[in-house]
C-alpha positions in Angstrom: -9.9 3.0 -0.4 -9.6 4.3 3.1 -10.0 2.0 6.1 -9.5 2.6 9.8 -6.1 1.7 11.2 -7.6 -1.1 13.2 -8.4 -3.0 10.0 -4.7 -3.0 8.8 -3.3 -6.5 8.4 0.1 -8.0 7.5 0.5 -8.3 3.8 -1.7 -5.3 2.9 -0.3 -2.5 0.8 -0.9 1.0 2.1 -0.2 4.5 0.9 1.5 6.5 3.7 3.3 9.9 3.3 3.0 9.6 -0.5 4.8 6.3 -0.8 3.7 2.6 -0.9 4.4 0.3 2.0 3.7 -3.3 2.8 2.5 -4.0 6.3 4.9 -6.4 7.8 3.4 -6.7 11.2 1.1 -4.7 13.6 0.0 -4.7 17.2 -2.4 -2.7 19.4 -1.0 -0.8 22.3 -3.1 0.3 25.2 -0.9 2.4 27.5 -2.8 2.8 30.8 -5.5 5.5 30.7 -4.4 6.8 27.3 -6.1 5.9 24.0 -5.2 2.8 22.1 -2.9 3.0 19.2 -1.8 0.8 16.3 2.0 0.2 16.0 2.8 -1.2 12.5 6.1 -2.3 11.0 6.1 -1.1 7.4 8.3 -2.0 4.5 8.8 0.6 1.7 8.1 -1.2 -1.6 10.4 1.0 -3.6 13.5 1.1 -1.3 13.0 -2.0 0.9 13.6 0.1 4.1 11.6 -1.0 7.2 10.4 1.2 10.0 7.8 1.3 12.8 5.0 3.8 12.6 2.2 4.6 15.1 -1.4 5.3 14.1 -4.3 6.3 16.3 -7.2 3.8 16.1 -9.6 6.0 14.1 -6.9 7.3 11.7 -7.9 6.6 8.0 -5.4 4.4 6.1 -5.3 4.4 2.3 -5.3 0.8 1.3 -4.0 0.1 -2.2 -4.9 -2.9 -4.3 -2.1 -4.0 -6.6 -1.8 -6.7 -9.3 1.6 -8.2 -10.0 2.4 -8.7 -13.7 5.6 -9.8 -15.4 7.2 -7.8 -18.2 4.8 -4.9 -18.0 5.8 -1.7 -19.8 4.7 1.9 -19.0 2.1 3.0 -21.5 1.1 6.4 -20.1 2.0 8.5 -17.0 0.4 11.5 -15.4 1.5 13.7 -12.5 0.3 11.1 -10.0 -0.6 8.0 -11.9 1.1 5.3 -13.9 -0.6 3.1 -16.5 0.9 -0.2 -17.5 0.2 -2.6 -20.4 1.3 -6.2 -20.7 2.2 -8.0 -23.9 -1.0 -10.1 -23.8 -3.1 -7.0 -23.8 -1.2 -5.6 -26.7 -1.5 -8.9 -28.7 -5.3 -9.1 -28.0 -5.9 -5.5 -29.1 -3.4 -5.2 -32.0 -5.9 -6.8 -34.4 -8.7 -4.4 -33.6 
């Protein structure tokens, strides 16, 4: 789901440059006569590395909705997607 950069908030998970990041903090910069920009401190979910990135106000940001589960295992993968299944799902559908 794409949202404008102005709607980014701390705690959101976004997809940027083909990787997932948690928005740690953000601020709006208004440098004189120039256009406003969003400066966000992002944390890479996979590596834990943090860096600062600038976005223009109207830039579309890909917001990602994630669910945290314990003990999930990979069921199927495709070129760009991963599908997980937890033990409760397996137990509920094993009888069918």
